[in-house]
Z-matrix of the N, CA and C atoms (Angstrom, degrees):
N
C 1 1.450
C 2 1.529 1 108.68
N 3 1.324 2 115.52 1 134.90
C 4 1.464 3 122.05 2 178.62
C 5 1.517 4 110.34 3 -108.65
N 6 1.314 5 116.06 4 150.73
C 7 1.459 6 121.81 5 169.53
C 8 1.529 7 105.33 6 -98.99
N 9 1.334 8 115.99 7 116.10
C 10 1.463 9 121.79 8 -172.90
C 11 1.529 10 109.85 9 -118.37
N 12 1.322 11 116.71 10 117.24
C 13 1.463 12 122.59 11 176.63
C 14 1.524 13 108.44 12 -91.33
N 15 1.329 14 115.89 13 128.16
C 16 1.463 15 121.39 14 -175.31
C 17 1.524 16 109.98 15 -124.52
N 18 1.318 17 115.81 16 127.70
C 19 1.461 18 121.56 17 175.51
C 20 1.527 19 108.68 18 -75.87
N 21 1.310 20 117.23 19 160.02
C 22 1.464 21 121.26 20 -178.83
C 23 1.530 22 111.79 21 -100.91
N 24 1.330 23 117.32 22 -70.60
C 25 1.468 24 121.49 23 -175.16
C 26 1.524 25 110.66 24 -69.47
N 27 1.324 26 115.87 25 124.38
C 28 1.455 27 121.04 26 -179.85
C 29 1.518 28 113.11 27 87.35
N 30 1.338 29 116.90 28 -9.66
C 31 1.460 30 120.74 29 -177.94
C 32 1.527 31 110.62 30 -118.82
N 33 1.319 32 117.67 31 -63.68
C 34 1.467 33 120.23 32 175.65
C 35 1.526 34 108.95 33 -76.25
N 36 1.313 35 115.88 34 -42.49
C 37 1.477 36 121.69 35 179.97
C 38 1.518 37 109.82 36 -125.62
N 39 1.333 38 115.56 37 163.17
C 40 1.463 39 120.00 38 173.48
C 41 1.520 40 108.27 39 -59.70
N 42 1.316 41 117.39 40 146.07
C 43 1.462 42 121.43 41 -178.33
C 44 1.523 43 110.05 42 -77.39
N 45 1.316 44 115.19 43 102.35
C 46 1.472 45 122.24 44 177.04
C 47 1.527 46 109.77 45 -127.36
N 48 1.347 47 116.40 46 22.57
C 49 1.463 48 122.10 47 -175.57
C 50 1.517 49 111.09 48 -47.40
N 51 1.303 50 120.65 49 134.32
C 52 1.455 51 128.79 50 8.47
C 53 1.539 52 114.33 51 -85.22
N 54 1.334 53 116.69 52 -5.84
C 55 1.462 54 119.31 53 175.79
C 56 1.531 55 108.45 54 -73.45
N 57 1.312 56 116.39 55 173.71
C 58 1.464 57 121.24 56 177.34
C 59 1.522 58 107.95 57 -108.65
N 60 1.326 59 115.18 58 120.68
C 61 1.460 60 120.84 59 -179.68
C 62 1.514 61 112.26 60 -77.14
N 63 1.323 62 115.27 61 179.92
C 64 1.467 63 121.28 62 176.76
C 65 1.528 64 109.14 63 -71.92
N 66 1.329 65 116.39 64 147.95
C 67 1.470 66 118.61 65 177.32
C 68 1.530 67 110.56 66 -62.79
N 69 1.330 68 116.07 67 141.24
C 70 1.460 69 120.48 68 174.40
C 71 1.527 70 109.26 69 -69.56
N 72 1.316 71 115.60 70 151.32
C 73 1.451 72 122.35 71 179.98
C 74 1.525 73 110.54 72 -54.28
N 75 1.312 74 117.21 73 125.34
C 76 1.468 75 126.66 74 178.28
C 77 1.526 76 114.53 75 71.34
N 78 1.335 77 119.22 76 2.96
C 79 1.473 78 120.49 77 -179.47
C 80 1.528 79 110.80 78 -63.21
N 81 1.305 80 117.02 79 -53.65
C 82 1.467 81 121.20 80 -176.84
C 83 1.525 82 110.31 81 -63.13
N 84 1.326 83 116.43 82 -46.53
C 85 1.465 84 120.94 83 -178.36
C 86 1.531 85 111.53 84 -61.12
N 87 1.326 86 116.51 85 -41.98
C 88 1.465 87 120.66 86 -179.23
C 89 1.523 88 110.60 87 -67.34
N 90 1.331 89 117.18 88 -44.53
C 91 1.461 90 120.08 89 179.19
C 92 1.524 91 111.43 90 -63.63
N 93 1.329 92 117.22 91 -39.60
C 94 1.468 93 120.33 92 177.00
C 95 1.532 94 111.02 93 -63.55
N 96 1.322 95 116.74 94 -40.24
C 97 1.470 96 120.69 95 179.14
C 98 1.527 97 110.64 96 -67.15
N 99 1.340 98 117.57 97 -40.20
C 100 1.461 99 120.58 98 178.03
C 101 1.529 100 110.67 99 -66.76
N 102 1.320 101 115.52 100 -38.29
C 103 1.463 102 121.39 101 176.83
C 104 1.534 103 109.92 102 -62.86
N 105 1.312 104 116.30 103 -42.46
C 106 1.463 105 121.45 104 179.66
C 107 1.536 106 111.02 105 -63.50
N 108 1.339 107 116.71 106 -32.03
C 109 1.465 108 121.48 107 177.42
C 110 1.533 109 111.07 108 -78.55
N 111 1.325 110 116.87 109 3.72
C 112 1.462 111 124.90 110 174.14
C 113 1.535 112 113.81 111 72.70
N 114 1.339 113 116.64 112 23.63
C 115 1.463 114 119.23 113 172.11
C 116 1.528 115 107.61 114 -72.84
N 117 1.313 116 116.64 115 149.51
C 118 1.460 117 120.76 116 177.42
C 119 1.520 118 108.43 117 -88.14
N 120 1.320 119 115.76 118 114.05
C 121 1.459 120 121.16 119 179.20
C 122 1.521 121 109.06 120 -95.78
N 123 1.321 122 114.81 121 131.07
C 124 1.464 123 121.28 122 176.57
C 125 1.523 124 107.64 123 -118.41
N 126 1.323 125 116.56 124 125.38
C 127 1.462 126 119.65 125 173.36
C 128 1.521 127 106.21 126 -77.51
N 129 1.322 128 115.61 127 122.90
C 130 1.464 129 122.95 128 -174.09
C 131 1.525 130 106.91 129 -125.85
N 132 1.324 131 117.02 130 100.77
C 133 1.449 132 121.57 131 -170.81
C 134 1.520 133 110.95 132 -145.44
N 135 1.320 134 115.82 133 159.73
C 136 1.469 135 119.80 134 174.81
C 137 1.523 136 111.14 135 -80.90
N 138 1.320 137 116.53 136 -10.50
C 139 1.467 138 119.24 137 178.95
C 140 1.523 139 110.20 138 -61.78
N 141 1.329 140 114.13 139 147.50
C 142 1.457 141 120.52 140 173.73
C 143 1.520 142 108.46 141 -150.66
N 144 1.309 143 116.88 142 169.82
C 145 1.456 144 121.24 143 178.97
C 146 1.522 145 112.46 144 61.53
N 147 1.319 146 115.15 145 -138.24
C 148 1.468 147 121.48 146 -176.17
C 149 1.526 148 112.49 147 -63.35
N 150 1.330 149 117.89 148 -38.77
C 151 1.471 150 119.05 149 -179.59
C 152 1.530 151 111.20 150 -67.09
N 153 1.337 152 117.56 151 -32.21
C 154 1.463 153 120.96 152 175.33
C 155 1.526 154 109.76 153 -68.43
N 156 1.310 155 116.12 154 -43.54
C 157 1.471 156 120.82 155 178.97
C 158 1.530 157 110.25 156 -57.78
N 159 1.329 158 117.34 157 -42.34
C 160 1.466 159 121.23 158 179.73
C 161 1.531 160 111.24 159 -66.02
N 162 1.323 161 117.58 160 -37.41
C 163 1.464 162 120.97 161 178.41
C 164 1.526 163 110.72 162 -65.66
N 165 1.324 164 116.38 163 -43.91
C 166 1.470 165 120.96 164 178.65
C 167 1.523 166 109.78 165 -63.52
N 168 1.331 167 117.15 166 -44.54
C 169 1.472 168 120.92 167 179.11
C 170 1.522 169 111.06 168 -62.52
N 171 1.325 170 117.28 169 -38.89
C 172 1.461 171 121.28 170 177.73
C 173 1.525 172 109.53 171 -59.54
N 174 1.331 173 116.10 172 -48.34
C 175 1.470 174 120.05 173 -179.45
C 176 1.524 175 110.90 174 -64.08
N 177 1.320 176 117.19 175 -43.86
C 178 1.468 177 120.75 176 178.99
C 179 1.524 178 111.11 177 -61.14
N 180 1.333 179 117.46 178 -36.40
C 181 1.460 180 120.46 179 179.64
C 182 1.523 181 111.85 180 -66.03
N 183 1.336 182 116.30 181 -17.89
C 184 1.463 183 121.87 182 176.77
C 185 1.529 184 111.70 183 -102.80
N 186 1.335 185 116.54 184 8.34
C 187 1.459 186 120.74 185 176.27
C 188 1.510 187 115.67 186 88.73
N 189 1.322 188 117.53 187 5.73
C 190 1.471 189 120.80 188 -179.47
C 191 1.524 190 108.47 189 -91.38
N 192 1.318 191 114.96 190 122.40
C 193 1.459 192 121.20 191 177.25
C 194 1.519 193 108.15 192 -116.93
N 195 1.316 194 115.77 193 125.75
C 196 1.454 195 120.37 194 -178.05
C 197 1.524 196 110.93 195 -91.51
N 198 1.328 197 115.11 196 142.32
C 199 1.462 198 121.64 197 174.25
C 200 1.533 199 108.94 198 -62.48
N 201 1.331 200 116.12 199 -41.33
C 202 1.456 201 121.85 200 178.83
C 203 1.528 202 108.72 201 -152.26
N 204 1.318 203 116.19 202 161.51
C 205 1.464 204 122.06 203 178.99
C 206 1.527 205 108.10 204 -126.86
N 207 1.337 206 115.06 205 115.26
C 208 1.471 207 122.28 206 -178.62
C 209 1.527 208 112.54 207 54.23
N 210 1.323 209 116.09 208 29.80
C 211 1.468 210 122.84 209 178.59
C 212 1.520 211 108.04 210 -144.77
N 213 1.319 212 116.17 211 161.34
C 214 1.458 213 120.97 212 176.09
C 215 1.524 214 112.24 213 -76.88
N 216 1.325 215 116.66 214 -30.61
C 217 1.454 216 122.44 215 177.94
C 218 1.527 217 107.08 216 -150.70
N 219 1.333 218 117.77 217 155.78
C 220 1.468 219 120.28 218 -172.08
C 221 1.522 220 115.04 219 -56.74
N 222 1.332 221 117.72 220 -34.69
C 223 1.462 222 121.19 221 -174.97
C 224 1.526 223 113.57 222 -85.17
N 225 1.320 224 117.64 223 -4.63
C 226 1.462 225 120.29 224 -176.81
C 227 1.522 226 110.12 225 -61.96
N 228 1.320 227 116.03 226 131.75
C 229 1.456 228 122.27 227 176.85
C 230 1.524 229 107.30 228 -111.98
N 231 1.315 230 115.38 229 118.39
C 232 1.463 231 120.11 230 -179.36
C 233 1.524 232 109.87 231 -90.36
N 234 1.310 233 115.29 232 128.29
C 235 1.462 234 121.34 233 177.36
C 236 1.533 235 108.69 234 -80.51
N 237 1.327 236 118.11 235 154.55
C 238 1.468 237 119.81 236 177.15
C 239 1.528 238 110.49 237 -54.97
N 240 1.304 239 115.68 238 133.33
C 241 1.450 240 121.45 239 179.55
C 242 1.522 241 114.52 240 83.49
N 243 1.339 242 117.13 241 -4.54
C 244 1.463 243 120.85 242 179.17
C 245 1.525 244 109.75 243 -78.81
N 246 1.313 245 116.70 244 140.89
C 247 1.454 246 121.93 245 -179.16
C 248 1.523 247 111.34 246 -65.13
N 249 1.330 248 115.83 247 141.84
C 250 1.466 249 120.63 248 174.64
C 251 1.521 250 110.78 249 -94.36
N 252 1.305 251 117.50 250 20.01
C 253 1.462 252 119.99 251 -179.14
C 254 1.530 253 108.86 252 -60.21
N 255 1.322 254 115.32 253 134.36
C 256 1.456 255 122.17 254 -176.49
C 257 1.524 256 109.77 255 -99.99
N 258 1.314 257 116.34 256 139.66
C 259 1.455 258 122.68 257 173.98
C 260 1.526 259 107.23 258 -97.63
N 261 1.322 260 116.51 259 103.32
C 262 1.465 261 121.13 260 -177.59
C 263 1.523 262 109.55 261 -134.58
N 264 1.331 263 114.74 262 159.13
C 265 1.467 264 120.04 263 175.95
C 266 1.519 265 110.88 264 -77.08
N 267 1.337 266 115.63 265 -35.57
C 268 1.466 267 121.52 266 -175.99
C 269 1.523 268 108.67 267 -140.52
N 270 1.325 269 115.68 268 141.33
C 271 1.460 270 122.26 269 175.13
C 272 1.524 271 108.02 270 -116.61
N 273 1.318 272 116.32 271 129.17
C 274 1.465 273 121.37 272 176.49
C 275 1.527 274 106.22 273 -112.43
N 276 1.341 275 115.61 274 113.98
C 277 1.461 276 120.48 275 -171.52
C 278 1.522 277 109.41 276 -151.63
N 279 1.318 278 116.38 277 145.00
C 280 1.467 279 120.79 278 178.24
C 281 1.523 280 111.92 279 -74.86
N 282 1.307 281 118.58 280 -9.23
C 283 1.463 282 121.85 281 -177.75
C 284 1.532 283 112.64 282 -100.04
N 285 1.326 284 117.15 283 19.19
C 286 1.466 285 120.33 284 177.15
C 287 1.522 286 110.16 285 -62.63
N 288 1.312 287 116.38 286 152.27
C 289 1.461 288 120.19 287 173.55
C 290 1.532 289 106.80 288 -60.70
N 291 1.314 290 116.57 289 127.43
C 292 1.460 291 120.37 290 -178.25
C 293 1.514 292 113.22 291 90.69
N 294 1.336 293 117.79 292 -7.30
C 295 1.458 294 121.60 293 178.31
C 296 1.518 295 112.87 294 93.62
N 297 1.302 296 115.07 295 170.48
C 298 1.464 297 121.96 296 -179.34
C 299 1.523 298 109.63 297 -75.49
N 300 1.321 299 117.02 298 133.00
C 301 1.464 300 121.23 299 -175.82
C 302 1.516 301 113.46 300 -78.81
N 303 1.327 302 118.46 301 -11.70
C 304 1.460 303 122.08 302 179.08
C 305 1.526 304 111.51 303 95.80
N 306 1.333 305 115.36 304 151.85
C 307 1.460 306 121.02 305 -174.65
C 308 1.523 307 113.09 306 -69.76
N 309 1.311 308 118.70 307 -31.57
C 310 1.467 309 118.76 308 178.57
C 311 1.525 310 109.76 309 -66.30
N 312 1.331 311 117.73 310 -37.10
C 313 1.464 312 121.26 311 177.70
C 314 1.533 313 110.44 312 -71.26
N 315 1.329 314 117.66 313 -36.80
C 316 1.463 315 120.62 314 175.34
C 317 1.530 316 109.38 315 -58.49
N 318 1.331 317 116.19 316 -45.25
C 319 1.463 318 119.62 317 179.97
C 320 1.533 319 110.84 318 -64.50
N 321 1.309 320 117.04 319 -40.17
C 322 1.468 321 119.53 320 177.53
C 323 1.525 322 110.99 321 -59.59
N 324 1.325 323 116.30 322 -39.95
C 325 1.458 324 120.45 323 -176.61
C 326 1.521 325 113.40 324 -78.21
N 327 1.330 326 117.99 325 -35.36
C 328 1.461 327 121.22 326 -173.57
C 329 1.520 328 114.22 327 -106.51
N 330 1.314 329 117.33 328 -13.68
C 331 1.459 330 120.45 329 -179.87
C 332 1.514 331 110.61 330 -84.02
N 333 1.305 332 116.27 331 -164.34
C 334 1.466 333 121.93 332 179.25
C 335 1.522 334 110.57 333 -87.55
N 336 1.294 335 116.55 334 43.32
C 337 1.453 336 121.35 335 -175.72
C 338 1.517 337 109.15 336 -120.12
N 339 1.300 338 117.08 337 119.42
C 340 1.458 339 118.31 338 176.73
C 341 1.526 340 107.99 339 -92.10
N 342 1.308 341 114.87 340 105.06
C 343 1.461 342 120.59 341 178.86
C 344 1.521 343 107.94 342 -131.91
N 345 1.301 344 115.96 343 151.52
C 346 1.451 345 120.32 344 173.21
C 347 1.518 346 107.19 345 -89.81
N 348 1.313 347 116.31 346 131.29
C 349 1.452 348 120.04 347 -179.82
C 350 1.515 349 109.24 348 -120.49
N 351 1.317 350 115.19 349 129.83
C 352 1.456 351 121.15 350 174.87
C 353 1.519 352 107.12 351 -116.77
N 354 1.311 353 115.77 352 145.27
C 355 1.458 354 119.04 353 175.56
C 356 1.524 355 109.28 354 -61.42
N 357 1.333 356 117.31 355 152.09
C 358 1.457 357 119.67 356 179.27
C 359 1.523 358 111.56 357 -55.86
N 360 1.317 359 115.66 358 147.78
C 361 1.466 360 121.77 359 -179.25
C 362 1.530 361 111.59 360 -69.83
N 363 1.307 362 116.60 361 -21.33
C 364 1.459 363 122.31 362 -177.63
C 365 1.533 364 111.07 363 -53.09
N 366 1.319 365 116.60 364 136.16
C 367 1.460 366 121.35 365 178.68
C 368 1.524 367 108.73 366 -83.02
N 369 1.332 368 115.74 367 93.94
C 370 1.459 369 121.94 368 -177.64
C 371 1.529 370 111.85 369 -57.51
N 372 1.323 371 117.10 370 -40.39
C 373 1.449 372 121.22 371 -173.36
C 374 1.525 373 113.67 372 -76.40
N 375 1.320 374 118.26 373 -10.52
C 376 1.468 375 121.21 374 -177.73
C 377 1.529 376 111.98 375 -56.96
N 378 1.334 377 116.85 376 -37.93
C 379 1.468 378 119.01 377 -177.90
C 380 1.530 379 112.67 378 -70.71
N 381 1.349 380 116.83 379 -11.08
C 382 1.455 381 120.55 380 179.65
C 383 1.530 382 112.87 381 -106.74
N 384 1.328 383 117.45 382 4.12
C 385 1.465 384 120.65 383 -172.34
C 386 1.522 385 113.56 384 -57.47
N 387 1.343 386 117.34 385 -34.47
C 388 1.465 387 119.54 386 -179.67
C 389 1.527 388 111.98 387 -68.26
N 390 1.308 389 117.95 388 -22.73
C 391 1.467 390 121.14 389 179.75
C 392 1.518 391 111.74 390 -73.13
N 393 1.318 392 117.23 391 -22.06
C 394 1.451 393 120.69 392 -173.90
C 395 1.524 394 113.91 393 -103.32
N 396 1.314 395 117.57 394 15.89
C 397 1.473 396 121.23 395 179.36
C 398 1.498 397 111.20 396 -81.40
């Protein structure tokens, strides 16, 4: 069993913050399959208050139940000024170095699929080359 932290805006749904965008292709299906495999899913987002409540309700309406939301475990109480850093085995986020690999690739890597995965051939650092002169 893995503890998997999943971002909301730009990852589960299109980034339309503070509104809720459309679900990304295969996002809901992949999360439901990971949930069925008994992985612990943690919603890991910058949302808070009412916008967080709406994100959780959106996921619940699609059958996704999180082990915890912006916490390491459900009972965790964060003190003011305490870091919300999550301790997870895997982070699924649209802000990964090189970009988000997509939900079908997430399923290939975490599901019952033995596939070889190579990082994209694209030179991610090329767009930053002028910064390093």
